[in-house]
VEXDREN-2710 file (C-alpha; in Angstrom, 1 decimal):
% VEXDREN-2710
k/r/px/py/pz
1/MET/7.9/17.2/-10.4
2/ARG/8.2/18.8/-14.4
3/ALA/12.0/19.7/-15.1
4/PHE/12.5/22.8/-17.2
5/PHE/15.5/20.6/-19.2
6/PRO/16.2/21.5/-22.1
7/VAL/16.6/25.6/-21.2
8/GLN/15.1/26.7/-24.7
9/LEU/11.4/25.2/-23.2
10/LEU/11.5/28.9/-21.6
11/SER/11.2/30.8/-24.7
12/CYS/7.7/29.6/-24.2
13/LEU/7.2/31.1/-20.8
14/ALA/6.8/34.4/-19.9
15/PRO/9.6/35.5/-17.5
16/LEU/7.9/36.8/-14.4
17/ALA/9.0/39.1/-12.0
18/LEU/7.8/39.1/-8.2
19/LEU/8.1/41.4/-5.6
20/TYR/6.5/40.8/-2.5
21/SER/5.0/43.9/0.4
22/HIS/3.6/41.3/2.7
23/SER/3.2/42.4/6.4
24/SER/4.3/38.6/7.0
25/THR/7.3/39.0/5.1
26/ALA/9.3/42.0/6.5
27/ALA/12.7/40.6/8.9
28/PRO/13.1/39.7/11.5
29/THR/9.6/37.5/11.7
30/ASP/8.4/35.4/15.0
31/ILE/7.7/31.7/14.4
32/PRO/4.1/31.4/14.6
33/SER/2.4/28.2/16.7
34/ALA/1.4/25.0/14.6
35/ALA/-2.3/26.0/15.1
36/SER/-1.7/29.3/13.2
37/PHE/-0.9/26.6/10.1
38/TYR/-4.1/24.3/10.5
39/VAL/-6.2/23.2/7.4
40/SER/-9.5/23.2/8.7
41/ARG/-11.2/22.4/5.4
42/LEU/-10.4/22.2/1.7
43/PRO/-13.3/23.6/-0.3
44/ASP/-14.5/21.2/-2.2
45/LEU/-12.5/18.5/-0.8
46/HIS/-14.8/14.9/-0.8
47/GLN/-12.7/12.6/1.6
48/ASP/-13.8/9.7/4.2
49/GLU/-15.2/11.4/7.5
50/GLU/-14.5/8.4/9.7
51/ARG/-10.5/9.4/8.1
52/PRO/-10.9/13.2/7.9
53/LEU/-7.2/14.1/6.7
54/ARG/-5.2/16.5/9.2
55/MET/-3.7/19.0/7.3
56/TYR/-1.1/22.3/7.8
57/ALA/0.1/24.5/5.4
58/GLY/1.4/28.2/5.6
59/HIS/5.1/29.8/4.6
60/LEU/8.3/29.6/7.1
61/PRO/11.7/31.9/7.0
62/SER/14.1/30.4/4.8
63/ASP/16.7/33.0/4.9
64/PRO/20.0/32.0/6.6
65/ASP/20.5/36.0/7.0
66/ALA/17.2/37.2/8.0
67/ARG/18.4/37.7/11.7
68/THR/20.6/40.8/10.2
69/ALA/17.8/42.1/8.5
70/GLU/16.1/45.2/8.6
71/PRO/12.8/45.3/10.1
72/ALA/11.5/46.3/6.6
73/ASP/13.3/44.1/4.5
74/VAL/11.4/41.2/2.5
75/THR/12.6/37.7/3.1
76/ALA/12.4/34.3/1.7
77/HIS/9.6/32.6/2.7
78/LEU/9.4/28.2/2.2
79/TYR/6.0/27.4/1.8
80/PHE/4.6/24.1/2.8
81/PHE/1.7/21.7/2.4
82/MET/2.0/19.0/5.5
83/VAL/-0.6/15.9/5.7
84/LYS/-0.4/13.6/8.8
85/ALA/-0.5/10.1/8.5
86/ARG/-3.9/8.7/8.5
87/ARG/-2.9/5.3/9.9
88/THR/-0.8/3.7/12.4
89/ALA/2.0/2.1/11.3
90/ASP/4.6/0.5/13.2
91/LYS/5.9/3.8/14.2
92/GLU/6.0/7.0/13.3
93/ARG/7.8/8.5/10.0
94/LEU/8.5/11.5/8.6
95/ILE/8.5/12.2/4.6
96/PHE/9.9/15.7/2.7
97/TRP/9.0/15.6/-1.0
98/LEU/10.4/17.9/-3.8
99/ASN/9.7/18.6/-7.2
100/GLY/12.6/19.5/-9.5
101/GLY/12.3/22.3/-12.1
102/PRO/14.0/23.8/-10.8
103/GLY/11.0/26.5/-9.9
104/CYS/8.5/23.8/-9.9
105/SER/5.8/23.3/-7.4
106/SER/5.6/20.4/-4.9
107/PHE/2.1/20.7/-5.4
108/ASP/2.7/18.6/-8.2
109/GLY/3.6/15.6/-5.7
110/LEU/0.9/16.6/-3.5
111/MET/-2.7/16.5/-6.0
112/MET/-1.1/14.3/-9.1
113/GLU/1.2/11.8/-7.2
114/ILE/2.3/10.5/-4.0
115/GLY/-0.6/13.3/-2.3
116/PRO/-4.4/12.0/-1.0
117/TRP/-6.2/13.3/-3.3
118/ARG/-6.4/14.1/-7.2
119/VAL/-9.1/16.3/-9.0
120/ASP/-12.6/14.7/-9.6
121/GLY/-12.9/16.8/-13.3
122/LYS/-16.0/19.1/-11.7
123/GLY/-13.8/21.6/-10.0
124/GLY/-13.4/19.7/-6.5
125/LEU/-10.8/17.3/-5.0
126/LYS/-11.3/13.4/-4.4
127/THR/-9.3/11.1/-2.1
128/VAL/-7.6/8.1/-3.7
129/PRO/-5.8/5.3/-2.5
130/GLY/-1.6/5.4/-3.1
131/GLY/-0.9/8.2/-1.1
132/TRP/2.1/7.7/1.0
133/GLU/0.2/9.9/3.8
134/GLU/-1.5/6.9/4.4
135/TYR/1.3/5.3/7.0
136/ALA/3.7/8.9/7.6
137/THR/3.5/12.4/7.3
138/VAL/4.1/13.8/4.5
139/VAL/5.7/17.4/3.9
140/PHE/5.3/18.8/0.5
141/ILE/7.7/22.3/0.0
142/ASP/7.8/24.8/-2.5
143/GLN/11.3/25.5/-3.0
144/PRO/14.0/27.5/-4.0
145/ALA/12.2/30.6/-2.6
146/GLY/9.9/32.2/-5.5
147/THR/8.8/28.1/-6.4
148/GLY/4.9/27.8/-6.0
149/PHE/3.6/29.7/-3.1
150/SER/7.2/30.3/-1.7
151/TYR/8.2/33.7/-1.7
152/ALA/11.5/35.9/-1.7
153/PRO/12.4/39.9/-2.8
154/SER/13.2/40.1/-6.3
155/ASN/17.1/40.7/-6.2
156/LYS/18.1/37.4/-3.6
157/TYR/16.6/34.3/-5.4
158/ASP/18.7/31.6/-5.3
159/HIS/21.7/30.9/-8.3
160/GLU/23.5/28.0/-6.6
161/LEU/23.2/24.4/-4.6
162/PRO/24.5/25.2/-2.0
163/GLU/22.3/28.8/-1.5
164/ALA/19.2/26.5/-1.7
165/SER/21.0/24.1/1.0
166/ALA/21.0/26.8/3.7
167/HIS/17.9/28.3/2.5
168/PHE/16.1/24.6/3.5
169/VAL/18.5/23.9/6.6
170/GLU/16.9/27.2/7.7
171/PHE/13.4/26.3/7.0
172/LEU/14.0/22.8/8.2
173/ARG/15.0/24.6/11.8
174/ASN/12.0/26.8/11.3
175/PHE/9.8/24.0/10.8
176/TYR/11.2/21.7/13.7
177/LYS/10.4/24.4/15.9
178/VAL/6.9/25.1/14.8
179/PHE/6.7/21.1/15.5
180/PRO/8.8/20.0/17.7
181/GLU/7.3/16.4/18.2
182/TYR/8.6/15.3/15.2
183/GLN/12.5/15.9/16.2
184/ASP/13.2/12.2/17.6
185/VAL/10.3/11.0/14.4
186/ASP/12.9/9.3/11.4
187/ALA/12.7/11.4/8.6
188/TYR/13.4/10.8/4.8
189/ILE/13.9/13.5/1.7
190/THR/12.4/12.6/-1.2
191/GLY/11.6/13.9/-4.9
192/GLU/12.2/13.8/-8.4
193/SER/14.0/14.8/-11.1
194/PHE/15.9/18.3/-10.5
195/ALA/16.0/16.9/-7.1
196/GLY/18.6/14.9/-8.1
197/GLN/20.4/17.9/-7.5
198/TYR/18.5/19.1/-4.6
199/ILE/18.4/15.9/-2.1
200/PRO/22.6/14.7/-2.3
201/TYR/23.1/18.4/-1.1
202/PHE/19.9/18.5/1.0
203/ALA/21.1/15.8/2.8
204/ASP/24.7/16.2/3.2
205/ALA/23.9/19.6/4.5
206/ILE/21.3/18.2/6.8
207/LEU/24.0/15.3/8.7
208/SER/26.5/18.6/8.5
209/SER/24.8/20.4/10.5
210/ASN/23.6/20.9/13.7
211/LEU/19.7/20.3/13.7
212/LYS/19.8/17.0/14.9
213/ILE/17.7/15.6/12.9
214/ARG/17.0/12.0/12.4
215/LEU/17.3/11.5/9.0
216/LYS/17.0/7.7/7.7
217/GLY/17.2/7.8/4.1
218/ALA/16.5/9.4/0.8
219/ALA/14.4/8.7/-2.5
220/ILE/15.0/10.2/-6.0
221/GLY/13.3/9.1/-9.0
222/ASN/13.7/9.7/-12.3
223/GLY/17.0/12.2/-10.9
224/TRP/19.2/14.9/-12.7
225/THR/22.2/13.6/-10.8
226/ASP/24.8/12.8/-13.4
227/ALA/25.2/15.4/-16.8
228/ARG/28.1/13.5/-17.9
229/ARG/26.2/10.1/-18.3
230/GLN/23.1/11.5/-18.5
231/TYR/23.3/13.5/-21.9
232/PRO/24.8/11.1/-24.0
233/SER/21.9/8.5/-23.3
234/TYR/18.9/9.8/-24.9
235/LEU/20.5/8.2/-28.0
236/ASP/20.9/5.2/-26.4
237/TYR/17.6/5.0/-24.7
238/ALA/15.8/6.5/-27.7
239/VAL/17.3/2.9/-30.2
240/LYS/16.4/0.6/-27.6
241/HIS/12.6/1.9/-27.7
242/GLY/12.8/2.0/-31.0
243/ILE/12.2/6.0/-31.3
244/VAL/15.4/6.3/-33.7
245/GLU/16.6/3.4/-36.1
246/ILE/20.7/3.1/-36.2
247/GLY/21.9/3.8/-39.6
248/THR/18.6/6.6/-39.9
249/GLU/19.6/10.0/-40.9
250/ALA/17.4/10.9/-37.3
251/TYR/19.7/8.4/-35.9
252/LYS/23.3/9.9/-37.8
253/ASN/21.7/13.7/-36.9
254/GLY/21.4/11.8/-32.9
255/LYS/24.6/11.0/-32.6
256/GLU/26.3/14.2/-34.3
257/ILE/24.9/16.2/-31.7
258/THR/25.4/13.9/-29.2
259/ASP/29.5/13.4/-30.2
260/LYS/29.1/17.3/-30.1
261/CYS/28.4/17.3/-26.2
262/THR/30.6/14.2/-24.7
263/GLU/33.1/16.8/-26.4
264/GLU/32.2/19.4/-24.7
265/LEU/31.8/17.3/-21.9
266/SER/35.0/16.2/-21.6
267/LYS/36.4/19.9/-21.2
268/TYR/35.1/20.1/-17.8
269/THR/38.3/18.9/-15.7
270/ASP/37.8/20.7/-12.4
271/ILE/34.4/20.4/-12.1
272/GLU/31.2/17.9/-12.3
273/PRO/28.7/20.2/-14.3
274/VAL/25.0/20.4/-13.9
275/HIS/24.2/21.0/-17.7
276/VAL/26.2/22.0/-21.2
277/ASN/24.5/24.1/-23.0
278/VAL/25.3/22.2/-26.2
279/CYS/24.1/19.4/-24.1
280/GLU/20.7/20.9/-24.3
281/GLU/20.1/20.5/-27.8
282/VAL/20.4/16.4/-27.7
283/MET/17.4/15.4/-26.7
284/MET/14.9/17.1/-28.9
285/THR/17.5/16.9/-31.9
286/VAL/17.6/13.1/-31.1
287/VAL/13.5/12.6/-31.2
288/SER/13.5/15.4/-34.0
289/ALA/12.3/12.5/-36.5
290/LYS/9.1/12.1/-34.1
291/SER/7.4/15.3/-34.8
292/HIS/5.0/16.0/-37.2
293/LEU/1.5/17.6/-37.9
294/THR/-1.6/16.3/-36.6
295/ASN/-4.5/18.4/-38.3
296/ASN/-2.5/21.0/-38.9
297/THR/-1.0/21.8/-35.4
298/ALA/2.6/20.7/-34.9
299/THR/3.0/18.0/-32.7
300/CYS/6.4/16.5/-31.1
301/ILE/7.0/13.5/-28.7
302/ASN/6.7/13.9/-25.3
303/MET/8.9/13.7/-23.2
304/TYR/7.9/12.7/-19.5
305/ASP/6.0/9.5/-21.5
306/VAL/7.7/8.1/-24.4
307/ARG/4.2/6.6/-25.0
308/LEU/2.3/10.0/-25.3
309/GLU/2.5/13.1/-27.9
310/ASP/2.3/16.8/-27.1
311/THR/2.0/19.9/-28.8
312/ALA/5.1/21.9/-30.0
313/PRO/6.7/23.0/-28.8
314/GLU/5.7/22.0/-25.3
315/CYS/6.6/18.6/-25.9
316/GLY/5.4/17.4/-22.5
317/MET/4.8/20.7/-20.4
318/ASN/0.8/20.0/-21.2
319/TRP/1.0/17.1/-19.6
320/PRO/-0.5/15.1/-17.8
321/PRO/-4.1/16.1/-18.6
322/ASP/-4.6/17.0/-14.5
323/LEU/-3.0/19.6/-14.6
324/THR/-5.5/22.2/-16.3
325/ASP/-8.4/21.4/-13.6
326/VAL/-5.3/21.9/-11.0
327/TYR/-4.5/25.4/-12.1
328/THR/-8.3/26.4/-11.9
329/TYR/-8.3/24.9/-8.5
330/LEU/-5.8/26.9/-6.8
331/ALA/-6.3/29.9/-8.7
332/ARG/-9.9/29.6/-6.5
333/ARG/-9.1/32.5/-3.7
334/ASP/-11.3/30.3/-1.1
335/VAL/-8.4/27.8/-1.7
336/VAL/-5.8/30.2/-1.3
337/ASN/-7.1/31.3/1.7
338/ALA/-8.1/28.0/3.2
339/ILE/-4.3/26.8/2.5
340/HIS/-2.8/29.9/4.1
341/ALA/-1.4/31.1/0.6
342/ASN/-2.4/34.4/0.5
343/ALA/0.3/36.6/0.8
344/VAL/1.9/35.7/-2.8
345/PRO/0.1/38.5/-5.4
346/GLY/-1.0/36.1/-8.0
347/ASN/-1.8/32.9/-9.4
348/TRP/-0.1/29.7/-8.8
349/VAL/2.1/28.8/-11.4
350/GLU/3.8/24.9/-12.0
351/CYS/7.0/26.5/-13.0
352/LYS/8.4/29.4/-12.3
353/PRO/10.7/30.8/-15.6
354/ARG/11.7/33.7/-13.2
355/VAL/12.9/31.1/-10.4
356/HIS/14.4/28.4/-13.3
357/THR/16.5/30.9/-15.1
358/GLU/18.1/32.5/-12.0
359/PHE/18.8/29.2/-10.7
360/SER/21.9/28.7/-12.9
361/THR/24.3/26.3/-10.8
362/ARG/27.6/27.8/-13.3
363/ARG/29.3/27.3/-10.3
364/SER/27.9/24.3/-8.7
365/ASN/29.4/21.1/-8.7
366/SER/26.6/18.3/-9.7
367/SER/24.9/16.2/-6.9
368/ILE/27.4/13.3/-8.4
369/THR/29.6/14.4/-6.0
370/LEU/28.2/14.3/-2.7
371/LEU/26.0/11.4/-3.9
372/PRO/28.9/9.1/-2.4
373/ARG/29.6/11.0/0.8
374/VAL/25.4/10.1/1.8
375/LEU/25.7/7.0/1.3
376/GLU/28.6/6.1/3.4
377/ARG/25.6/7.7/6.4
378/ILE/22.5/7.3/4.8
379/PRO/20.8/4.5/2.7
380/VAL/19.6/6.1/-0.5
381/MET/16.9/4.7/-3.6
382/LEU/16.9/5.7/-7.0
383/PHE/13.8/5.0/-8.8
384/VAL/12.8/5.3/-12.8
385/GLY/9.6/5.0/-14.5
386/ASP/10.5/3.1/-17.8
387/GLN/9.0/5.3/-20.2
388/ASP/10.6/8.7/-19.2
389/LEU/12.7/10.3/-21.4
390/ILE/14.4/13.1/-19.8
391/CYS/15.9/11.5/-17.2
392/ASN/15.9/8.4/-18.5
393/TYR/17.2/4.9/-16.9
394/VAL/19.7/4.4/-19.7
395/GLY/21.5/7.6/-18.1
396/ILE/20.8/6.6/-14.6
397/GLU/22.7/2.8/-15.0
398/SER/25.1/4.4/-16.8
399/MET/26.0/7.0/-13.6
400/ILE/25.7/4.0/-11.3
401/GLN/27.7/2.0/-13.3
402/ALA/30.5/4.2/-13.1
403/MET/30.3/6.1/-9.8
404/GLN/32.4/5.1/-6.8
405/TRP/31.5/4.3/-3.4
406/ASN/31.6/2.4/0.2
407/GLY/34.8/0.9/-1.5
408/GLU/33.7/-0.5/-4.9
409/THR/32.5/0.4/-8.8
410/GLY/28.7/0.0/-9.7
411/LEU/26.7/-2.2/-7.9
412/GLY/29.0/-4.9/-7.8
413/LYS/28.2/-8.6/-8.5
414/VAL/24.9/-8.2/-6.7
415/GLN/21.4/-9.2/-9.2
416/THR/18.3/-7.7/-9.9
417/GLN/15.2/-9.3/-8.3
418/PRO/11.7/-9.4/-9.4
419/TRP/9.7/-6.9/-8.1
420/THR/5.6/-7.8/-8.2
421/VAL/2.4/-5.6/-6.8
422/ASP/-0.7/-7.4/-6.4
423/GLY/0.3/-10.0/-8.6
424/LYS/1.3/-8.2/-11.5
425/PRO/5.4/-7.3/-12.5
426/ALA/6.1/-4.0/-11.0
427/GLY/9.4/-3.6/-11.5
428/THR/12.8/-4.8/-11.1
429/TRP/14.9/-4.1/-7.7
430/VAL/18.4/-4.4/-6.7
431/ALA/20.5/-2.8/-3.6
432/SER/24.2/-3.1/-3.1
433/ARG/26.4/-1.1/0.2
434/ASN/23.3/1.3/0.9
435/LEU/22.0/2.2/-2.2
436/THR/19.0/0.7/-4.1
437/TYR/18.2/0.9/-7.6
438/VAL/14.2/0.6/-8.4
439/LYS/13.3/0.3/-12.6
440/ILE/9.5/0.7/-12.7
441/PHE/7.4/-0.9/-15.6
442/ASN/4.7/0.7/-17.8
443/ALA/5.7/4.5/-15.6
444/SER/6.3/7.8/-16.9
445/HIS/8.5/11.3/-15.6
446/MET/6.0/11.3/-12.8
447/VAL/5.4/7.7/-11.4
448/GLY/3.1/8.6/-8.4
449/TYR/0.9/9.4/-11.7
450/ASP/1.0/6.2/-13.4
451/VAL/0.9/3.7/-10.9
452/PRO/0.6/4.7/-7.0
453/HIS/0.2/1.1/-5.1
454/VAL/3.3/0.6/-6.9
455/THR/5.4/3.9/-5.8
456/HIS/3.4/3.3/-2.5
457/ASP/4.6/-0.5/-1.6
458/MET/7.9/0.9/-2.9
459/ILE/8.6/4.1/-0.4
460/LEU/7.1/1.4/2.4
461/ARG/9.8/-1.0/1.5
462/PHE/12.4/1.1/1.8
463/MET/11.3/3.0/4.9
464/GLY/11.8/-1.1/6.1
465/VAL/8.1/-0.4/8.1
466/ASN/7.2/-3.7/10.0
467/PHE/4.0/-4.6/7.1
468/THR/3.1/-7.5/10.7
469/ALA/2.2/-4.2/12.8
470/ILE/-0.6/-2.8/10.1
471/THR/-3.6/-4.5/10.2
472/ASP/-5.9/-2.5/7.5
473/GLY/-5.4/-0.2/4.4
474/SER/-3.2/-0.7/1.5
475/ALA/-0.7/-2.8/3.3
476/ARG/-2.9/-5.6/2.5
477/ILE/-2.2/-5.3/-1.3
478/PRO/0.5/-8.6/-2.0
479/SER/4.2/-7.7/-3.2
480/ALA/7.4/-9.7/-3.0
481/VAL/10.6/-8.1/-4.2
482/GLY/12.3/-11.9/-5.3
483/ASP/11.8/-14.5/-2.6
484/ASP/10.9/-12.2/0.0
485/ALA/6.8/-11.6/-0.2
486/LYS/5.2/-9.0/2.2
487/PRO/3.6/-10.6/5.3
488/ILE/-0.2/-9.7/4.8
489/PRO/-1.9/-8.9/7.9
490/ALA/-5.1/-10.3/6.6
491/ILE/-4.2/-13.6/8.1
492/LEU/-5.5/-12.0/11.3
493/ASP/-9.0/-12.2/10.0
494/ASP/-8.0/-16.5/10.2
495/LEU/-6.9/-16.3/14.0
496/PRO/-10.1/-17.8/16.3
497/THR/-12.1/-15.1/17.6
498/SER/-11.6/-15.6/21.3
499/THR/-8.6/-13.9/21.0
500/PRO/-7.6/-10.2/22.0
501/ALA/-10.0/-8.3/19.7
502/PRO/-7.8/-6.8/16.9
503/SER/-6.4/-3.3/17.2
504/LYS/-5.2/-0.3/15.7
505/SER/-1.8/0.8/17.5
506/PRO/1.8/-0.4/17.2
507/GLU/1.7/-1.2/21.1
508/GLN/-1.8/-3.3/20.7
509/ASP/-1.0/-5.6/18.1
510/LYS/2.4/-6.3/19.8
511/ALA/0.0/-6.9/23.0
512/MET/-2.0/-9.3/21.0
513/TRP/0.7/-11.2/19.2
514/GLU/2.2/-11.5/22.7
515/ALA/-1.1/-12.8/24.2
516/TYR/-1.2/-15.7/21.2
517/TYR/1.6/-16.4/22.1
518/ASN/1.2/-17.0/26.0
519/ALA/-2.0/-18.8/24.8
520/GLY/-0.3/-21.3/22.5
521/SER/2.5/-21.9/25.3
522/ALA/-0.5/-22.7/28.0
523/ALA/-1.9/-25.5/25.4
524/LEU/1.2/-26.5/25.0
525/VAL/1.6/-27.5/28.6
526/LEU/-2.0/-28.5/29.2
527/ILE/-1.8/-31.0/26.1
528/LEU/2.3/-32.1/28.5
529/ILE/0.5/-32.6/31.7
530/ALA/-2.4/-34.9/29.6
531/ILE/-0.1/-37.0/27.8
532/GLY/2.3/-37.5/30.4
533/VAL/-0.5/-38.5/32.6
534/GLY/0.7/-42.5/33.5
535/VAL/3.6/-41.8/31.8
536/PHE/7.3/-43.2/33.3
537/LEU/8.9/-40.5/34.2
538/TRP/12.5/-41.0/32.5
539/TRP/11.1/-42.0/29.1
540/ARG/8.8/-38.1/29.1
541/SER/12.5/-36.1/30.3
542/ARG/13.8/-38.1/27.7
543/ARG/11.6/-37.5/24.3
544/ARG/10.0/-33.8/25.4
545/LYS/12.3/-31.6/22.6
546/LEU/10.6/-34.4/20.3
547/PHE/7.4/-34.3/21.3
548/LEU/7.6/-30.3/20.9
549/ARG/8.8/-30.3/17.6
550/ASP/5.8/-32.8/17.0
551/ILE/2.8/-30.7/18.0
552/PRO/0.8/-29.6/15.0
553/LEU/-0.1/-26.4/16.3
554/SER/-0.3/-23.2/14.3
555/THR/3.2/-22.4/16.0
556/ARG/4.2/-20.9/12.2
557/GLU/2.4/-18.1/12.7
558/GLU/4.0/-16.8/15.4
559/ASN/7.3/-16.4/13.0
560/ILE/6.7/-13.0/12.0
561/PRO/7.1/-11.6/9.7
562/LEU/6.5/-15.0/8.4
563/ASN/8.8/-15.6/5.7
564/SER/9.6/-18.9/6.0
565/SER/6.3/-20.0/6.5
566/MET/4.9/-18.6/3.1
567/ARG/7.6/-20.6/0.9
568/GLU/6.0/-23.5/2.9
569/ASP/2.7/-22.6/2.0
570/GLN/3.9/-21.7/-1.5
571/ASP/5.7/-24.9/-2.3
572/GLY/3.1/-27.2/-0.6
573/ASP/0.3/-26.5/1.3
574/ASP/-3.3/-27.6/0.0
575/ASN/-4.7/-24.2/1.3
576/GLY/-4.8/-22.4/-1.5
577/SER/-6.8/-19.5/0.1
578/PHE/-4.4/-19.2/3.2
579/ARG/-1.3/-19.2/0.7
580/SER/-2.9/-16.3/-1.3
581/ARG/-2.8/-14.5/1.8
582/LYS/0.4/-14.6/2.8
583/GLY/2.3/-13.0/0.1
584/LYS/2.9/-13.3/-3.5
585/GLU/5.5/-15.8/-4.9
586/ARG/7.9/-14.8/-7.7
587/ALA/7.2/-13.7/-10.8
588/SER/7.2/-15.9/-12.8
589/GLY/8.1/-15.8/-17.1
590/THR/8.7/-12.0/-16.7
591/LEU/12.5/-11.7/-15.5
592/ALA/16.0/-13.9/-15.5
593/GLU/16.5/-15.5/-11.8
594/GLN/19.9/-14.6/-12.4
595/GLU/19.4/-11.5/-14.8
596/ALA/22.1/-8.9/-14.1
597/ILE/21.0/-5.1/-13.3
598/PHE/22.6/-3.8/-15.9
599/ASP/21.9/-6.1/-18.8
600/VAL/20.2/-3.8/-20.7
601/GLY/19.2/-4.8/-24.7
602/SER/17.0/-7.6/-24.3
603/ASP/14.1/-8.2/-25.7
604/GLU/12.5/-9.2/-22.6
605/GLU/12.9/-5.5/-21.3
606/ASP/12.6/-3.6/-24.6
607/GLU/8.7/-5.2/-24.6
608/ARG/8.1/-3.3/-21.0
609/GLY/9.4/-0.2/-22.6
610/ALA/12.1/2.3/-21.0
611/VAL/12.6/4.5/-17.5
612/SER/12.5/8.0/-15.9
613/GLY/13.5/11.4/-16.9
614/ARG/15.1/14.9/-16.3
615/THR/11.9/17.2/-16.8
616/SER/12.8/18.9/-13.2
617/ARG/8.5/18.8/-12.5
END
């Protein structure tokens, strides 16, 4: 989740030195069985007993040089928490989730964003809808080594992105040994904030490796990917959202530090930097005028959600409010034992300062240099919450405009499409040459925290889920991107009860639709025979095709995914209840149909707010 930028925030946190001496950390290590990772129960987790969560968790070796280490040496291990899919979709899918920092735990994603539960305020957990594990198996990974419940020897932290990539690939190698059933399952790497650096590197490393993983896509939320475009965006974003007014002293100060940053960036001619020290001052300088005293307490704008404030100098590091209860829950020894995390001494820490400091990336090229190469091989989605400052959408859009990939620069002539979920404007959506860009309305740096059902719809669409193969769960929530309305499986409820019983698996769904088709075909034959009785053979042969076209049966229901019938119903069908179950119409009055994706600055978008953040949580 959280991005530790700017680096001066580290001064608020005490440095940690982690030394590990546990028998399970010695090298070399054998890969345990899957059964040893099974989490039989989580203390005080209140869940649906009819659909209990199936969970696996623990440590796996990630040091690519572990085979040459001495038996007594401590080697790096990454911690993972896997939640298996609760419902059946059209096929199995595997999602890997990474939070940012660097050094921030993916328990942020698990417990506050895209996971199956939230803290209940009473010391336990409650399951909630909108988690990505509903139709896909999700693996949350603490990395680089030393992050969260992961560990590494104190003299072997990762410093550069290629090192972290090698560790991630080694982790995956061992993961698939433990869970070989996922070897042929479509996989996706997802994450947020500083994962905008990790994910292009990791995807490129996987695609260049001999792992033979079915990597089908990558998704980056509020990512920090291109320092050259994202640092200068703070002033533009602040002006656009009314945080700073042009001509004021605050604007002049922000412009001065932004120009200084831009000048420094121009000196980088042989490398694309991940971060630049001078530029780290830009964001907080730009919004400094919003700092004030509240009840004698210094207060500042929340860098992750500009609608909120926080105490200074944290300015968002205390957010979201669930964080306090997350700390309390993960400090419980019964919880730590249950999730097989007891190899790490001390309590869980959301973002480890030591890991962040060690991961300097001084010699790493920014991931913007790898992203075009990744786009040549797999689809990538960039999504941003419009209330995020630290990795805001202005900078990400600037990056996309300047990036060259798959033969062209920028998105080209494609147009923004309005995106609605459950009848409400959710954001905008545009895709071009393997790149999808999604702006999410009224969402912070942690979009899943604010709008879980919206982000769930987003990832399902990106993965190309066949909604007609899903008959239960949140797939019933209508949504649409432009004119492309989601086919709602609730229409199955309107079919005659004499048809085969509804089912859960894709194979049974397929058989069910085939049964509908065959039944309809038989009915057509009977009707033709009845009409043909007493009619001359020459008339019947000449009129057969026209007659078939005129039969008023429900053949449109066989036309999966029903998009054409949705439009017809929306345009003229009097059956309003049936129409509403087919999907949503294009949002009206929320976005011009021909709005260009980078047409920023309109009053309409200003009212909606701004996106994304670079705080690598």
